[in-house]
N, CA, C and O atoms as a GROMACS GRO file, in nm:
protein
  440
    1UNK      N    1  -0.334  -1.063  -0.384
    1UNK     CA    2  -0.308  -1.014  -0.518
    1UNK      C    3  -0.426  -1.044  -0.610
    1UNK      O    4  -0.458  -0.965  -0.698
    2UNK      N    5  -0.491  -1.160  -0.589
    2UNK     CA    6  -0.607  -1.193  -0.672
    2UNK      C    7  -0.719  -1.091  -0.652
    2UNK      O    8  -0.785  -1.051  -0.748
    3UNK      N    9  -0.740  -1.049  -0.527
    3UNK     CA   10  -0.844  -0.950  -0.500
    3UNK      C   11  -0.814  -0.820  -0.573
    3UNK      O   12  -0.903  -0.760  -0.633
    4UNK      N   13  -0.689  -0.776  -0.568
    4UNK     CA   14  -0.651  -0.651  -0.634
    4UNK      C   15  -0.676  -0.661  -0.784
    4UNK      O   16  -0.724  -0.565  -0.845
    5UNK      N   17  -0.643  -0.774  -0.844
    5UNK     CA   18  -0.667  -0.793  -0.988
    5UNK      C   19  -0.817  -0.790  -1.017
    5UNK      O   20  -0.859  -0.726  -1.114
    6UNK      N   21  -0.897  -0.859  -0.936
    6UNK     CA   22  -1.043  -0.859  -0.954
    6UNK      C   23  -1.100  -0.718  -0.938
    6UNK      O   24  -1.191  -0.679  -1.011
    7UNK      N   25  -1.046  -0.643  -0.842
    7UNK     CA   26  -1.090  -0.505  -0.821
    7UNK      C   27  -1.063  -0.420  -0.944
    7UNK      O   28  -1.151  -0.345  -0.988
    8UNK      N   29  -0.944  -0.430  -0.998
    8UNK     CA   30  -0.908  -0.350  -1.115
    8UNK      C   31  -0.997  -0.386  -1.235
    8UNK      O   32  -1.037  -0.297  -1.310
    9UNK      N   33  -1.029  -0.514  -1.252
    9UNK     CA   34  -1.118  -0.554  -1.361
    9UNK      C   35  -1.259  -0.500  -1.338
    9UNK      O   36  -1.324  -0.456  -1.433
   10UNK      N   37  -1.307  -0.503  -1.214
   10UNK     CA   38  -1.441  -0.453  -1.183
   10UNK      C   39  -1.452  -0.302  -1.205
   10UNK      O   40  -1.558  -0.252  -1.243
   11UNK      N   41  -1.342  -0.229  -1.181
   11UNK     CA   42  -1.343  -0.083  -1.197
   11UNK      C   43  -1.348  -0.042  -1.344
   11UNK      O   44  -1.390   0.069  -1.374
   12UNK      N   45  -1.305  -0.128  -1.434
   12UNK     CA   46  -1.308  -0.095  -1.576
   12UNK      C   47  -1.199   0.005  -1.614
   12UNK      O   48  -1.107   0.032  -1.537
   13UNK      N   49  -1.212   0.059  -1.734
   13UNK     CA   50  -1.110   0.150  -1.789
   13UNK      C   51  -1.124   0.293  -1.740
   13UNK      O   52  -1.027   0.369  -1.746
   14UNK      N   53  -1.242   0.332  -1.691
   14UNK     CA   54  -1.268   0.472  -1.663
   14UNK      C   55  -1.257   0.512  -1.515
   14UNK      O   56  -1.262   0.631  -1.483
   15UNK      N   57  -1.243   0.415  -1.426
   15UNK     CA   58  -1.234   0.445  -1.283
   15UNK      C   59  -1.089   0.432  -1.240
   15UNK      O   60  -1.021   0.335  -1.272
   16UNK      N   61  -1.042   0.533  -1.164
   16UNK     CA   62  -0.903   0.534  -1.120
   16UNK      C   63  -0.895   0.580  -0.975
   16UNK      O   64  -0.973   0.662  -0.929
   17UNK      N   65  -0.796   0.523  -0.902
   17UNK     CA   66  -0.761   0.573  -0.770
   17UNK      C   67  -0.684   0.702  -0.788
   17UNK      O   68  -0.594   0.711  -0.872
   18UNK      N   69  -0.717   0.803  -0.709
   18UNK     CA   70  -0.643   0.930  -0.710
   18UNK      C   71  -0.591   0.953  -0.568
   18UNK      O   72  -0.669   0.954  -0.472
   19UNK      N   73  -0.462   0.970  -0.555
   19UNK     CA   74  -0.400   0.994  -0.425
   19UNK      C   75  -0.410   1.142  -0.392
   19UNK      O   76  -0.359   1.227  -0.464
   20UNK      N   77  -0.477   1.171  -0.280
   20UNK     CA   78  -0.492   1.309  -0.234
   20UNK      C   79  -0.371   1.353  -0.153
   20UNK      O   80  -0.323   1.465  -0.167
   21UNK      N   81  -0.322   1.264  -0.067
   21UNK     CA   82  -0.203   1.294   0.010
   21UNK      C   83  -0.141   1.164   0.061
   21UNK      O   84  -0.209   1.062   0.073
   22UNK      N   85  -0.014   1.172   0.091
   22UNK     CA   86   0.055   1.056   0.147
   22UNK      C   87   0.163   1.106   0.241
   22UNK      O   88   0.210   1.219   0.231
   23UNK      N   89   0.200   1.018   0.334
   23UNK     CA   90   0.301   1.055   0.432
   23UNK      C   91   0.381   0.932   0.472
   23UNK      O   92   0.325   0.825   0.499
   24UNK      N   93   0.513   0.947   0.475
   24UNK     CA   94   0.599   0.841   0.526
   24UNK      C   95   0.607   0.853   0.676
   24UNK      O   96   0.616   0.963   0.731
   25UNK      N   97   0.605   0.738   0.742
   25UNK     CA   98   0.620   0.736   0.886
   25UNK      C   99   0.752   0.674   0.926
   25UNK      O  100   0.841   0.655   0.843
   26UNK      N  101   0.765   0.643   1.053
   26UNK     CA  102   0.885   0.578   1.104
   26UNK      C  103   0.878   0.428   1.078
   26UNK      O  104   0.770   0.373   1.057
   27UNK      N  105   0.992   0.363   1.079
   27UNK     CA  106   1.002   0.217   1.071
   27UNK      C  107   0.929   0.159   0.951
   27UNK      O  108   0.853   0.063   0.965
   28UNK      N  109   0.953   0.214   0.834
   28UNK     CA  110   0.897   0.163   0.707
   28UNK      C  111   0.744   0.160   0.708
   28UNK      O  112   0.683   0.061   0.668
   29UNK      N  113   0.683   0.269   0.753
   29UNK     CA  114   0.538   0.283   0.748
   29UNK      C  115   0.499   0.402   0.661
   29UNK      O  116   0.579   0.494   0.640
   30UNK      N  117   0.377   0.399   0.610
   30UNK     CA  118   0.327   0.510   0.528
   30UNK      C  119   0.175   0.512   0.537
   30UNK      O  120   0.113   0.411   0.571
   31UNK      N  121   0.117   0.626   0.506
   31UNK     CA  122  -0.029   0.638   0.498
   31UNK      C  123  -0.065   0.712   0.369
   31UNK      O  124   0.010   0.797   0.321
   32UNK      N  125  -0.181   0.677   0.315
   32UNK     CA  126  -0.228   0.737   0.190
   32UNK      C  127  -0.376   0.769   0.204
   32UNK      O  128  -0.455   0.686   0.250
   33UNK      N  129  -0.415   0.890   0.166
   33UNK     CA  130  -0.556   0.928   0.156
   33UNK      C  131  -0.588   0.935   0.008
   33UNK      O  132  -0.514   0.997  -0.068
   34UNK      N  133  -0.698   0.871  -0.034
   34UNK     CA  134  -0.730   0.858  -0.176
   34UNK      C  135  -0.880   0.871  -0.199
   34UNK      O  136  -0.960   0.870  -0.105
   35UNK      N  137  -0.917   0.884  -0.324
   35UNK     CA  138  -1.058   0.876  -0.364
   35UNK      C  139  -1.063   0.814  -0.504
   35UNK      O  140  -0.960   0.799  -0.570
   36UNK      N  141  -1.182   0.779  -0.548
   36UNK     CA  142  -1.200   0.723  -0.681
   36UNK      C  143  -1.258   0.830  -0.774
   36UNK      O  144  -1.340   0.912  -0.733
   37UNK      N  145  -1.214   0.827  -0.898
   37UNK     CA  146  -1.269   0.915  -1.001
   37UNK      C  147  -1.313   0.832  -1.120
   37UNK      O  148  -1.252   0.731  -1.154
   38UNK      N  149  -1.422   0.878  -1.183
   38UNK     CA  150  -1.471   0.820  -1.307
   38UNK      C  151  -1.459   0.927  -1.415
   38UNK      O  152  -1.522   1.033  -1.405
   39UNK      N  153  -1.380   0.901  -1.515
   39UNK     CA  154  -1.354   0.996  -1.624
   39UNK      C  155  -1.316   1.134  -1.570
   39UNK      O  156  -1.363   1.236  -1.618
   40UNK      N  157  -1.229   1.134  -1.468
   40UNK     CA  158  -1.177   1.259  -1.414
   40UNK      C  159  -1.267   1.330  -1.315
   40UNK      O  160  -1.232   1.438  -1.268
   41UNK      N  161  -1.383   1.271  -1.280
   41UNK     CA  162  -1.474   1.333  -1.184
   41UNK      C  163  -1.483   1.245  -1.060
   41UNK      O  164  -1.498   1.124  -1.069
   42UNK      N  165  -1.473   1.309  -0.944
   42UNK     CA  166  -1.476   1.234  -0.818
   42UNK      C  167  -1.609   1.164  -0.799
   42UNK      O  168  -1.716   1.223  -0.819
   43UNK      N  169  -1.603   1.038  -0.762
   43UNK     CA  170  -1.723   0.960  -0.731
   43UNK      C  171  -1.755   0.985  -0.584
   43UNK      O  172  -1.670   0.964  -0.498
   44UNK      N  173  -1.878   1.029  -0.552
   44UNK     CA  174  -1.913   1.058  -0.412
   44UNK      C  175  -1.895   0.936  -0.322
   44UNK      O  176  -1.916   0.822  -0.364
   45UNK      N  177  -1.856   0.962  -0.200
   45UNK     CA  178  -1.844   0.860  -0.095
   45UNK      C  179  -1.743   0.751  -0.128
   45UNK      O  180  -1.763   0.635  -0.092
   46UNK      N  181  -1.634   0.786  -0.196
   46UNK     CA  182  -1.531   0.688  -0.228
   46UNK      C  183  -1.395   0.728  -0.173
   46UNK      O  184  -1.292   0.685  -0.225
   47UNK      N  185  -1.393   0.807  -0.067
   47UNK     CA  186  -1.267   0.846  -0.005
   47UNK      C  187  -1.223   0.737   0.091
   47UNK      O  188  -1.306   0.675   0.159
   48UNK      N  189  -1.093   0.713   0.097
   48UNK     CA  190  -1.041   0.614   0.189
   48UNK      C  191  -0.903   0.652   0.237
   48UNK      O  192  -0.840   0.745   0.186
   49UNK      N  193  -0.857   0.580   0.336
   49UNK     CA  194  -0.724   0.600   0.391
   49UNK      C  195  -0.664   0.463   0.419
   49UNK      O  196  -0.730   0.378   0.479
   50UNK      N  197  -0.542   0.441   0.376
   50UNK     CA  198  -0.474   0.316   0.402
   50UNK      C  199  -0.344   0.342   0.477
   50UNK      O  200  -0.274   0.439   0.450
   51UNK      N  201  -0.314   0.253   0.570
   51UNK     CA  202  -0.190   0.256   0.646
   51UNK      C  203  -0.110   0.132   0.607
   51UNK      O  204  -0.162   0.021   0.608
   52UNK      N  205   0.015   0.151   0.573
   52UNK     CA  206   0.100   0.043   0.525
   52UNK      C  207   0.217   0.021   0.620
   52UNK      O  208   0.281   0.116   0.664
   53UNK      N  209   0.244  -0.106   0.650
   53UNK     CA  210   0.366  -0.145   0.719
   53UNK      C  211   0.447  -0.229   0.621
   53UNK      O  212   0.394  -0.320   0.558
   54UNK      N  213   0.575  -0.197   0.609
   54UNK     CA  214   0.660  -0.266   0.512
   54UNK      C  215   0.778  -0.332   0.581
   54UNK      O  216   0.810  -0.302   0.696
   55UNK      N  217   0.841  -0.423   0.508
   55UNK     CA  218   0.963  -0.489   0.554
   55UNK      C  219   1.062  -0.495   0.439
   55UNK      O  220   1.023  -0.497   0.322
   56UNK      N  221   1.190  -0.497   0.473
   56UNK     CA  222   1.294  -0.519   0.372
   56UNK      C  223   1.324  -0.668   0.373
   56UNK      O  224   1.369  -0.722   0.474
   57UNK      N  225   1.300  -0.735   0.261
   57UNK     CA  226   1.330  -0.877   0.247
   57UNK      C  227   1.413  -0.896   0.121
   57UNK      O  228   1.370  -0.861   0.011
   58UNK      N  229   1.531  -0.950   0.139
   58UNK     CA  230   1.623  -0.973   0.027
   58UNK      C  231   1.643  -0.847  -0.058
   58UNK      O  232   1.647  -0.854  -0.180
   59UNK      N  233   1.655  -0.733   0.008
   59UNK     CA  234   1.680  -0.608  -0.062
   59UNK      C  235   1.557  -0.547  -0.126
   59UNK      O  236   1.568  -0.443  -0.192
   60UNK      N  237   1.440  -0.608  -0.110
   60UNK     CA  238   1.317  -0.555  -0.168
   60UNK      C  239   1.225  -0.504  -0.057
   60UNK      O  240   1.218  -0.563   0.051
   61UNK      N  241   1.156  -0.394  -0.085
   61UNK     CA  242   1.059  -0.340   0.009
   61UNK      C  243   0.926  -0.409  -0.014
   61UNK      O  244   0.869  -0.398  -0.123
   62UNK      N  245   0.877  -0.482   0.086
   62UNK     CA  246   0.755  -0.562   0.074
   62UNK      C  247   0.652  -0.508   0.172
   62UNK      O  248   0.683  -0.482   0.288
   63UNK      N  249   0.528  -0.491   0.124
   63UNK     CA  250   0.418  -0.451   0.213
   63UNK      C  251   0.380  -0.573   0.296
   63UNK      O  252   0.342  -0.676   0.241
   64UNK      N  253   0.390  -0.560   0.428
   64UNK     CA  254   0.358  -0.673   0.515
   64UNK      C  255   0.219  -0.661   0.578
   64UNK      O  256   0.162  -0.761   0.621
   65UNK      N  257   0.165  -0.539   0.584
   65UNK     CA  258   0.034  -0.521   0.646
   65UNK      C  259  -0.032  -0.396   0.588
   65UNK      O  260   0.034  -0.293   0.570
   66UNK      N  261  -0.161  -0.406   0.560
   66UNK     CA  262  -0.239  -0.290   0.514
   66UNK      C  263  -0.363  -0.280   0.600
   66UNK      O  264  -0.437  -0.377   0.617
   67UNK      N  265  -0.386  -0.162   0.655
   67UNK     CA  266  -0.508  -0.134   0.729
   67UNK      C  267  -0.581  -0.026   0.652
   67UNK      O  268  -0.522   0.076   0.618
   68UNK      N  269  -0.710  -0.048   0.622
   68UNK     CA  270  -0.784   0.047   0.542
   68UNK      C  271  -0.910   0.097   0.611
   68UNK      O  272  -0.976   0.024   0.685
   69UNK      N  273  -0.942   0.222   0.583
   69UNK     CA  274  -1.065   0.283   0.632
   69UNK      C  275  -1.129   0.352   0.511
   69UNK      O  276  -1.066   0.436   0.447
   70UNK      N  277  -1.253   0.316   0.482
   70UNK     CA  278  -1.323   0.376   0.368
   70UNK      C  279  -1.441   0.458   0.419
   70UNK      O  280  -1.503   0.425   0.520
   71UNK      N  281  -1.472   0.564   0.346
   71UNK     CA  282  -1.587   0.648   0.378
   71UNK      C  283  -1.715   0.569   0.356
   71UNK      O  284  -1.728   0.498   0.256
   72UNK      N  285  -1.808   0.580   0.448
   72UNK     CA  286  -1.936   0.511   0.434
   72UNK      C  287  -2.034   0.597   0.356
   72UNK      O  288  -2.043   0.718   0.381
   73UNK      N  289  -2.110   0.538   0.263
   73UNK     CA  290  -2.209   0.618   0.189
   73UNK      C  291  -2.324   0.665   0.279
   73UNK      O  292  -2.385   0.768   0.252
   74UNK      N  293  -2.352   0.590   0.385
   74UNK     CA  294  -2.454   0.629   0.481
   74UNK      C  295  -2.381   0.669   0.608
   74UNK      O  296  -2.302   0.591   0.662
   75UNK      N  297  -2.407   0.788   0.656
   75UNK     CA  298  -2.336   0.837   0.773
   75UNK      C  299  -2.400   0.781   0.900
   75UNK      O  300  -2.519   0.800   0.923
   76UNK      N  301  -2.319   0.711   0.983
   76UNK     CA  302  -2.373   0.658   1.108
   76UNK      C  303  -2.404   0.772   1.204
   76UNK      O  304  -2.334   0.873   1.209
   77UNK      N  305  -2.507   0.754   1.278
   77UNK     CA  306  -2.546   0.857   1.375
   77UNK      C  307  -2.571   0.789   1.510
   77UNK      O  308  -2.489   0.711   1.557
   78UNK      N  309  -2.685   0.818   1.569
   78UNK     CA  310  -2.719   0.764   1.700
   78UNK      C  311  -2.721   0.612   1.703
   78UNK      O  312  -2.686   0.551   1.804
   79UNK      N  313  -2.761   0.550   1.593
   79UNK     CA  314  -2.774   0.404   1.594
   79UNK      C  315  -2.640   0.336   1.618
   79UNK      O  316  -2.636   0.227   1.674
   80UNK      N  317  -2.530   0.399   1.577
   80UNK     CA  318  -2.397   0.340   1.602
   80UNK      C  319  -2.367   0.342   1.751
   80UNK      O  320  -2.315   0.245   1.805
   81UNK      N  321  -2.399   0.452   1.818
   81UNK     CA  322  -2.375   0.460   1.962
   81UNK      C  323  -2.464   0.362   2.036
   81UNK      O  324  -2.421   0.300   2.134
   82UNK      N  325  -2.588   0.346   1.991
   82UNK     CA  326  -2.678   0.249   2.055
   82UNK      C  327  -2.627   0.107   2.034
   82UNK      O  328  -2.632   0.025   2.126
   83UNK      N  329  -2.579   0.077   1.915
   83UNK     CA  330  -2.523  -0.055   1.887
   83UNK      C  331  -2.399  -0.080   1.972
   83UNK      O  332  -2.382  -0.190   2.026
   84UNK      N  333  -2.312   0.021   1.984
   84UNK     CA  334  -2.192   0.007   2.067
   84UNK      C  335  -2.231  -0.018   2.212
   84UNK      O  336  -2.176  -0.107   2.277
   85UNK      N  337  -2.326   0.058   2.264
   85UNK     CA  338  -2.369   0.042   2.403
   85UNK      C  339  -2.428  -0.097   2.425
   85UNK      O  340  -2.396  -0.161   2.525
   86UNK      N  341  -2.512  -0.144   2.333
   86UNK     CA  342  -2.571  -0.277   2.345
   86UNK      C  343  -2.464  -0.385   2.343
   86UNK      O  344  -2.471  -0.482   2.419
   87UNK      N  345  -2.364  -0.368   2.257
   87UNK     CA  346  -2.254  -0.465   2.249
   87UNK      C  347  -2.177  -0.469   2.380
   87UNK      O  348  -2.145  -0.577   2.429
   88UNK      N  349  -2.148  -0.354   2.437
   88UNK     CA  350  -2.072  -0.348   2.562
   88UNK      C  351  -2.152  -0.409   2.676
   88UNK      O  352  -2.094  -0.477   2.761
   89UNK      N  353  -2.283  -0.387   2.680
   89UNK     CA  354  -2.368  -0.447   2.784
   89UNK      C  355  -2.360  -0.599   2.775
   89UNK      O  356  -2.346  -0.667   2.877
   90UNK      N  357  -2.369  -0.653   2.653
   90UNK     CA  358  -2.359  -0.798   2.633
   90UNK      C  359  -2.220  -0.847   2.673
   90UNK      O  360  -2.208  -0.951   2.738
   91UNK      N  361  -2.115  -0.775   2.634
   91UNK     CA  362  -1.979  -0.814   2.670
   91UNK      C  363  -1.963  -0.817   2.823
   91UNK      O  364  -1.904  -0.911   2.877
   92UNK      N  365  -2.015  -0.714   2.891
   92UNK     CA  366  -2.003  -0.708   3.037
   92UNK      C  367  -2.079  -0.821   3.104
   92UNK      O  368  -2.037  -0.873   3.207
   93UNK      N  369  -2.192  -0.860   3.046
   93UNK     CA  370  -2.276  -0.965   3.103
   93UNK      C  371  -2.216  -1.104   3.079
   93UNK      O  372  -2.232  -1.194   3.162
   94UNK      N  373  -2.148  -1.122   2.967
   94UNK     CA  374  -2.091  -1.251   2.929
   94UNK      C  375  -1.942  -1.232   2.895
   94UNK      O  376  -1.905  -1.238   2.778
   95UNK      N  377  -1.857  -1.210   2.997
   95UNK     CA  378  -1.718  -1.176   2.970
   95UNK      C  379  -1.637  -1.288   2.903
   95UNK      O  380  -1.550  -1.259   2.820
   96UNK      N  381  -1.664  -1.415   2.936
   96UNK     CA  382  -1.583  -1.521   2.875
   96UNK      C  383  -1.600  -1.526   2.723
   96UNK      O  384  -1.499  -1.523   2.652
   97UNK      N  385  -1.724  -1.533   2.670
   97UNK     CA  386  -1.736  -1.530   2.523
   97UNK      C  387  -1.685  -1.399   2.463
   97UNK      O  388  -1.630  -1.398   2.352
   98UNK      N  389  -1.702  -1.289   2.535
   98UNK     CA  390  -1.654  -1.160   2.484
   98UNK      C  391  -1.503  -1.161   2.469
   98UNK      O  392  -1.449  -1.110   2.370
   99UNK      N  393  -1.433  -1.219   2.566
   99UNK     CA  394  -1.287  -1.227   2.557
   99UNK      C  395  -1.245  -1.310   2.437
   99UNK      O  396  -1.146  -1.278   2.371
  100UNK      N  397  -1.318  -1.416   2.408
  100UNK     CA  398  -1.288  -1.500   2.291
  100UNK      C  399  -1.310  -1.421   2.162
  100UNK      O  400  -1.233  -1.434   2.067
  101UNK      N  401  -1.416  -1.341   2.159
  101UNK     CA  402  -1.448  -1.263   2.039
  101UNK      C  403  -1.340  -1.158   2.013
  101UNK      O  404  -1.291  -1.147   1.900
  102UNK      N  405  -1.302  -1.083   2.114
  102UNK     CA  406  -1.204  -0.977   2.092
  102UNK      C  407  -1.063  -1.032   2.072
  102UNK      O  408  -0.978  -0.961   2.018
  103UNK      N  409  -1.037  -1.155   2.114
  103UNK     CA  410  -0.906  -1.216   2.094
  103UNK      C  411  -0.897  -1.286   1.960
  103UNK      O  412  -0.788  -1.322   1.917
  104UNK      N  413  -1.010  -1.305   1.892
  104UNK     CA  414  -1.012  -1.377   1.764
  104UNK      C  415  -0.936  -1.299   1.658
  104UNK      O  416  -0.951  -1.178   1.645
  105UNK      N  417  -0.854  -1.371   1.583
  105UNK     CA  418  -0.780  -1.309   1.473
  105UNK      C  419  -0.821  -1.377   1.344
  105UNK      O  420  -0.858  -1.495   1.344
  106UNK      N  421  -0.814  -1.304   1.234
  106UNK     CA  422  -0.847  -1.360   1.103
  106UNK      C  423  -0.761  -1.481   1.078
  106UNK      O  424  -0.641  -1.480   1.105
  107UNK      N  425  -0.823  -1.586   1.025
  107UNK     CA  426  -0.750  -1.709   0.998
  107UNK      C  427  -0.780  -1.814   1.103
  107UNK      O  428  -0.726  -1.925   1.096
  108UNK      N  429  -0.866  -1.781   1.200
  108UNK     CA  430  -0.908  -1.880   1.297
  108UNK      C  431  -0.818  -1.893   1.419
  108UNK      O  432  -0.845  -1.977   1.504
  109UNK      N  433  -0.714  -1.813   1.430
  109UNK     CA  434  -0.625  -1.820   1.546
  109UNK      C  435  -0.684  -1.742   1.661
  109UNK      O  436  -0.740  -1.634   1.642
  110UNK      N  437  -0.671  -1.796   1.781
  110UNK     CA  438  -0.714  -1.722   1.899
  110UNK      C  439  -0.597  -1.693   1.987
  110UNK      O  440  -0.613  -1.631   2.093
   0.00000   0.00000   0.00000
């Protein structure tokens, strides 16, 4: 919640999220495609998509998980494939550390 408040303060009075489309899914899930506008004009490279998982707790609908994907201002090309290939070569060569990396979860839990 603190991040969301800081984000809104950083955006100022003239920048707003605009929802382009949304869809409800099964089991209290939803997705939203959005972009940012400044004084009613779309800001380039600010499109994103969020996926929400919710739960009913004490009669209230609570967001339990948010997964977000934002448009990159620089479009990845060949270098992304080269980076992926290099990463996989290292993972294949050193499987034990690779398994630890892919099993790592935010918060330090493995």
